C-alpha positions as CSV (number, residue, x, y, z in Angstrom):
1,M,15.4,31.4,19.0
2,R,14.9,27.9,20.4
3,K,12.7,29.3,23.3
4,G,10.7,31.4,20.9
5,L,10.3,28.4,18.5
6,M,9.1,26.1,21.5
7,A,6.8,29.0,22.7
8,G,5.3,29.4,19.2
9,T,4.8,25.5,18.8
10,A,3.2,25.1,22.1
11,L,0.8,28.3,21.2
12,V,-0.2,26.6,18.0
13,A,-0.9,23.3,19.6
14,A,-3.2,24.8,22.4
15,T,-5.0,26.7,19.9
16,M,-5.7,23.6,17.7
17,F,-6.8,21.6,20.7
18,V,-9.2,24.4,21.8
19,A,-10.6,25.8,18.8
20,G,-10.2,22.7,16.4
21,G,-12.2,20.4,18.6
22,A,-14.8,23.1,19.2
23,V,-15.6,23.7,15.6
24,A,-15.8,20.1,14.8
25,Q,-18.2,18.8,17.5
26,D,-19.3,21.7,19.6
27,K,-22.7,20.0,20.2
28,M,-21.4,16.6,21.3
29,K,-21.7,16.0,25.1
30,S,-18.4,15.0,26.9
31,M,-17.7,11.4,27.8
32,K,-16.7,10.2,31.1
33,P,-13.2,8.2,30.7
34,S,-13.7,4.7,30.4
35,I,-11.4,1.8,29.8
36,S,-11.4,-1.5,27.7
37,V,-9.1,-4.4,27.1
38,N,-8.8,-6.2,23.9
39,G,-5.7,-8.0,22.2
40,S,-5.1,-11.1,20.2
41,F,-3.7,-14.6,20.7
42,D,-2.0,-16.5,17.9
43,A,-1.2,-20.2,18.5
44,L,1.2,-21.6,16.0
45,V,2.5,-25.1,15.2
46,G,5.2,-25.2,12.4
47,G,7.5,-27.7,10.8
48,I,10.8,-26.9,9.0
49,L,10.6,-28.9,5.6
50,N,13.9,-28.2,4.7
51,E,17.0,-26.0,5.7
52,E,20.5,-25.7,4.3
53,Q,23.1,-23.6,6.2
54,E,26.4,-22.8,4.7
55,D,29.3,-21.6,6.8
56,G,32.7,-20.8,5.3
57,G,31.8,-22.6,2.1
58,T,30.7,-25.7,3.8
59,D,27.4,-27.1,4.4
60,V,26.5,-27.5,8.1
61,A,23.4,-28.8,9.8
62,K,22.2,-27.0,13.0
63,D,21.0,-29.4,15.7
64,T,17.4,-28.3,16.2
65,S,13.8,-29.6,16.4
66,A,12.1,-29.8,12.8
67,L,8.6,-29.2,14.7
68,D,8.0,-26.1,16.6
69,V,5.3,-24.7,18.8
70,R,5.1,-20.7,19.4
71,S,2.4,-18.3,20.5
72,D,2.2,-14.5,19.6
73,A,0.1,-12.7,22.0
74,E,-0.8,-9.1,23.2
75,I,-3.1,-7.7,25.4
76,H,-4.2,-4.0,25.1
77,F,-5.4,-1.4,27.5
78,N,-7.5,1.4,25.9
79,G,-8.6,4.4,27.7
80,R,-10.9,6.8,26.1
81,A,-12.6,10.0,26.7
82,T,-14.3,12.9,24.8
83,T,-14.0,16.6,26.1
84,E,-16.6,19.1,26.3
85,N,-15.4,20.6,22.9
86,G,-15.8,17.4,21.2
87,M,-12.3,16.4,21.2
88,K,-11.7,12.6,21.4
89,I,-8.7,11.3,23.6
90,H,-7.3,7.8,23.4
91,A,-4.5,6.1,25.7
92,R,-3.3,2.8,24.9
93,V,-0.8,0.6,26.4
94,E,0.3,-2.8,24.7
95,L,1.4,-5.8,27.1
96,E,3.3,-8.7,25.4
97,G,2.1,-12.1,26.3
98,Q,5.2,-14.2,25.6
99,Q,7.4,-15.2,28.5
100,G,10.5,-14.7,26.5
101,S,9.9,-11.3,25.2
102,G,12.4,-8.9,25.6
103,E,10.2,-6.0,26.4
104,R,7.1,-6.6,28.7
105,I,5.4,-3.5,27.3
106,D,5.1,-3.0,23.6
107,E,3.7,0.2,22.3
108,Y,2.2,3.0,24.6
109,F,0.9,6.3,23.5
110,L,-1.9,9.0,23.9
111,S,-3.6,10.6,21.0
112,V,-6.0,13.7,20.7
113,S,-8.1,14.1,17.6
114,G,-10.7,16.6,16.3
115,S,-11.3,18.5,13.1
116,F,-7.7,19.5,13.3
117,G,-6.4,15.9,12.6
118,K,-4.7,13.8,15.2
119,I,-1.7,14.4,17.5
120,I,0.0,11.2,18.9
121,L,2.4,11.4,21.9
122,G,4.4,8.3,23.2
123,G,6.2,5.0,22.2
124,T,4.8,3.9,18.9
125,G,5.4,4.1,15.2
126,G,5.5,7.5,13.5
127,A,3.8,9.2,10.6
128,A,5.0,6.8,7.8
129,I,4.0,3.7,9.6
130,K,0.8,5.1,10.7
131,M,-0.2,6.3,7.1
132,L,1.7,3.9,4.7
133,T,1.5,0.4,6.5
134,G,-2.0,-0.1,4.8
135,L,-0.5,0.6,1.2
136,S,2.7,-1.2,1.6
137,G,3.3,-4.6,-0.2
138,S,2.8,-7.6,2.1
139,W,1.8,-5.4,5.1
140,A,-1.6,-4.5,2.9
141,T,-2.0,-7.9,1.4
142,G,-0.8,-10.9,3.8
143,V,-3.7,-12.9,5.4
144,G,-1.6,-15.1,7.6
145,E,1.9,-14.5,9.2
146,T,3.7,-11.3,9.1
147,L,6.3,-11.5,6.2
148,A,8.9,-9.0,7.7
149,Y,8.9,-10.6,11.3
150,D,7.4,-14.2,11.3
151,S,9.1,-15.5,8.1
152,A,12.6,-14.9,9.5
153,A,11.6,-16.5,13.0
154,W,10.9,-19.9,11.4
155,T,14.1,-20.0,9.2
156,P,16.3,-17.2,10.4
157,A,18.8,-15.3,8.5
158,A,22.5,-16.3,8.7
159,A,24.1,-12.9,7.8
160,G,23.7,-11.1,11.0
161,N,21.9,-8.0,12.3
162,P,22.5,-5.6,9.4
163,L,19.9,-7.5,7.4
164,H,17.2,-6.0,9.4
165,T,17.7,-3.2,7.1
166,V,16.5,-5.2,4.0
167,R,13.8,-7.4,5.9
168,N,11.3,-4.8,6.6
169,V,9.9,-2.3,4.2
170,R,8.3,0.1,6.9
171,L,10.3,3.2,8.0
172,Q,12.4,3.6,11.2
173,D,10.2,0.5,12.6
174,H,10.7,1.4,16.3
175,D,8.6,2.5,19.4
176,A,10.9,5.1,20.7
177,N,8.9,8.1,22.5
178,K,7.9,10.7,19.6
179,A,5.4,13.3,18.9
180,T,3.2,12.8,15.6
181,Y,0.8,15.1,13.9
182,I,-1.6,13.4,11.2
183,S,-3.9,16.0,9.2
184,P,-7.4,15.1,8.3
185,K,-8.0,14.1,4.7
186,F,-8.7,16.7,2.1
187,G,-9.9,15.5,-1.1
188,G,-8.0,12.2,-0.4
189,F,-4.8,13.9,0.6
190,Q,-3.2,13.4,4.0
191,V,0.1,14.6,5.5
192,G,1.9,13.6,8.5
193,L,4.9,14.7,10.5
194,T,7.0,13.2,13.6
195,Y,9.6,14.3,15.7
196,S,11.6,11.6,17.8
197,P,14.3,12.7,20.2
198,N,15.9,9.4,20.2
199,E,16.4,7.0,17.5
200,A,16.9,3.9,19.9
201,N,14.0,2.4,21.5
202,D,14.8,3.5,25.1
203,D,12.1,4.0,27.6
204,D,14.2,4.8,30.6
205,S,13.2,8.6,30.7
206,G,16.7,9.6,30.5
207,R,17.8,12.7,28.7
208,I,19.4,12.0,25.3
209,D,23.2,12.0,25.0
210,A,23.9,13.6,22.0
211,E,27.4,12.7,21.9
212,A,27.0,9.1,21.9
213,E,23.5,8.6,20.4
214,V,21.7,8.9,17.1
215,H,19.1,11.7,17.9
216,N,16.8,14.6,16.6
217,G,14.7,12.3,14.2
218,L,12.4,13.9,11.7
219,E,9.7,11.7,9.8
220,G,7.4,13.0,7.3
221,A,4.8,11.2,4.9
222,V,2.1,12.0,2.5
223,S,-0.8,9.9,0.9
224,Y,-3.6,9.9,-1.6
225,T,-6.6,7.6,-1.6
226,G,-9.5,7.5,-4.0
227,K,-11.6,5.7,-6.2
228,F,-12.0,5.6,-10.2
229,D,-14.7,3.6,-12.1
230,G,-15.1,1.1,-9.4
231,V,-11.2,0.7,-8.6
232,G,-10.1,1.9,-5.5
233,F,-6.1,3.1,-5.1
234,G,-3.9,4.4,-2.7
235,V,-0.3,6.0,-3.2
236,G,2.0,7.4,-0.6
237,A,5.6,8.3,0.3
238,G,7.8,8.9,3.3
239,M,11.1,9.7,4.7
240,S,13.0,10.1,7.8
241,A,16.3,11.6,8.8
242,Y,18.2,11.4,12.1
243,Q,21.2,13.3,13.3
244,G,24.2,11.2,14.1
245,A,26.3,11.0,17.3
246,T,28.5,14.1,17.6
247,E,31.3,12.2,19.1
248,D,30.8,8.7,17.8
249,D,31.9,8.1,14.2
250,M,30.2,4.6,14.4
251,K,26.7,6.3,14.8
252,G,26.4,8.7,11.9
253,D,23.5,10.5,10.1
254,Q,20.7,8.1,9.2
255,S,17.9,8.6,6.6
256,D,15.6,6.5,4.5
257,W,12.5,6.8,2.2
258,V,9.7,4.6,1.0
259,V,7.1,4.7,-1.8
260,A,4.0,2.6,-1.5
261,A,0.9,1.8,-3.7
262,R,-2.2,-0.4,-3.3
263,I,-5.2,-1.3,-5.8
264,D,-8.4,-2.8,-5.1
265,F,-9.9,-4.1,-8.2
266,G,-13.1,-5.3,-6.8
267,G,-14.4,-8.8,-6.4
268,G,-12.2,-9.1,-3.3
269,F,-8.7,-8.7,-5.4
270,R,-5.9,-6.4,-4.2
271,V,-2.3,-6.0,-5.1
272,S,0.2,-3.8,-3.2
273,A,4.0,-2.9,-3.6
274,A,6.4,-0.8,-1.6
275,H,10.1,0.1,-2.0
276,K,12.4,1.4,0.6
277,R,15.9,2.9,0.5
278,T,18.1,3.3,3.4
279,T,21.2,5.4,3.8
280,D,23.8,6.1,6.5
281,D,27.1,7.7,7.0
282,D,28.3,4.1,7.4
283,D,28.4,2.6,3.9
284,A,27.8,-1.0,5.4
285,A,24.3,0.1,6.5
286,Q,23.1,1.2,3.2
287,G,20.6,-0.9,1.4
288,Q,17.1,-1.3,-0.3
289,I,14.2,-3.7,-0.2
290,T,11.2,-4.1,-2.6
291,D,8.0,-5.8,-1.0
292,V,5.1,-7.0,-3.1
293,G,1.9,-9.0,-2.4
294,A,-1.6,-9.9,-3.9
295,R,-4.6,-10.9,-2.0
296,F,-7.9,-12.5,-3.0
297,V,-11.0,-12.7,-0.6
298,T,-14.2,-14.6,-1.1
299,G,-16.6,-15.1,1.8
300,A,-14.8,-16.5,4.6
301,N,-11.9,-17.5,2.6
302,S,-8.6,-15.3,2.0
303,F,-5.6,-16.0,-0.1
304,S,-2.3,-14.1,-0.4
305,L,1.1,-14.5,-2.0
306,V,3.6,-12.0,-0.8
307,G,7.5,-11.8,-1.2
308,S,10.3,-9.3,-0.7
309,M,13.9,-8.9,-1.7
310,G,16.4,-6.8,0.1
311,E,20.3,-6.2,-0.6
312,M,22.9,-4.3,1.1
313,D,24.9,-2.0,-1.0
314,E,28.6,-2.5,0.3
315,S,28.8,-6.1,1.3
316,G,26.1,-7.4,-1.3
317,A,24.3,-9.3,1.7
318,Q,20.7,-10.3,0.7
319,Y,17.5,-11.5,2.1
320,T,14.7,-12.9,-0.1
321,T,11.5,-14.5,1.3
322,V,8.4,-15.6,-0.6
323,M,5.1,-16.9,1.5
324,G,1.7,-18.4,0.3
325,S,-1.1,-18.0,2.9
326,Y,-4.5,-19.1,3.3
327,A,-6.9,-18.1,6.1
328,R,-10.4,-18.9,6.8
329,G,-12.7,-16.9,9.2
330,M,-14.3,-19.3,12.0
331,G,-16.5,-16.7,13.3
332,P,-16.3,-13.2,14.6
333,G,-12.5,-12.5,15.7
334,V,-11.6,-16.3,15.1
335,K,-9.5,-17.5,11.9
336,V,-7.3,-20.4,11.1
337,H,-4.4,-19.7,8.9
338,T,-1.7,-21.8,7.1
339,N,1.5,-20.6,5.5
340,L,4.1,-21.9,3.2
341,I,7.3,-19.8,3.8
342,W,10.6,-19.9,1.9
343,N,13.7,-18.0,2.8
344,Q,17.0,-17.5,1.6
345,S,19.9,-15.3,2.8
346,D,23.6,-14.8,2.7
347,N,26.2,-12.3,3.8
348,G,27.7,-11.4,0.4
349,M,31.1,-12.8,1.4
350,S,33.1,-15.8,-0.3
351,G,35.4,-18.4,0.9
352,A,35.9,-18.9,4.7
353,A,33.8,-15.6,5.5
354,K,30.4,-16.9,3.5
355,K,27.4,-17.6,5.7
356,G,24.1,-18.5,4.4
357,N,20.9,-20.0,5.0
358,T,18.0,-21.3,2.7
359,G,14.9,-23.0,4.4
360,T,11.2,-23.9,3.8
361,A,8.6,-24.1,6.6
362,L,5.0,-24.9,6.9
363,V,3.2,-23.0,9.7
364,T,-0.4,-23.3,10.8
365,G,-2.1,-20.8,13.4
366,L,-5.4,-20.3,15.2
367,K,-5.8,-16.6,16.0
368,V,-8.3,-15.1,18.3
369,S,-8.6,-11.3,18.2
370,F,-10.7,-10.1,21.1
């Protein structure tokens, strides 16, 4: 049965490649493969205005500098080609620019697109990330730092790794190797499907050890975008499910779902919200997060106010953050942005086991996108 399924899948994919591209653009001339380089560099200076840490019910002061200088840089290598039947091919590798990065290569993938839609193979986000990020809360409205990642970097959570579940509203935010199909839009509707053999972001090209690793992940997404009486809107939903390790009870089945919506009122004003729910065989890993944001753009000036609140089910650990940002375009690909960030987190415990952190930071950056 498995061999028949694999053969049928390969036949369908091949048919889409050959026929779909030909029908779409049979008159287009093939393009010789070419490569280009782009990316971005964000130079940041930030100050911790206030930070109160609690450990075991006692206020503690971490010995650290109040002023910090950081960089966020990536270089993207893009290879592009067009086949004789009009299909477009895009190969991309992203190089991290920071010396301290855990991985030198971030995302890497190859996509093939035509009238049939788009197929993406490689280490990158799945269908829900590709389709719903532009509809989701602070991801769709933030004009400065990224709420899910950068806010925690300046005033980090004190309650430990499980809070990652309630810090980011996007589904399965990892770049493990996967295969994704995203359909064309039909009257504003679009669907996507992803399969990932490995849940972990592991690029060693080894076979998956199903006894010890979470594996066989499926991810799906659907969205609709349109416009009514001058108001643009988009709504979407996604889900993911991974099979747990067969011999490791600590790595059980994992699943999560998200709903998201965005409204553009015209005049440069946008609001957006998203809600994610994560479930797991291990109750300690279950939680939820709500992420909201508003943005106003006038000329070269952009303003945003975004926030999120997440909570773990079993422990009651929670993470709340609010960020106000201002950005001004200084020319093509150049902007300066200022962000006022407030974070509060605790591990939900009491007495000697209680840990928490509350902090406020002011961060200014100059970002160049090339």
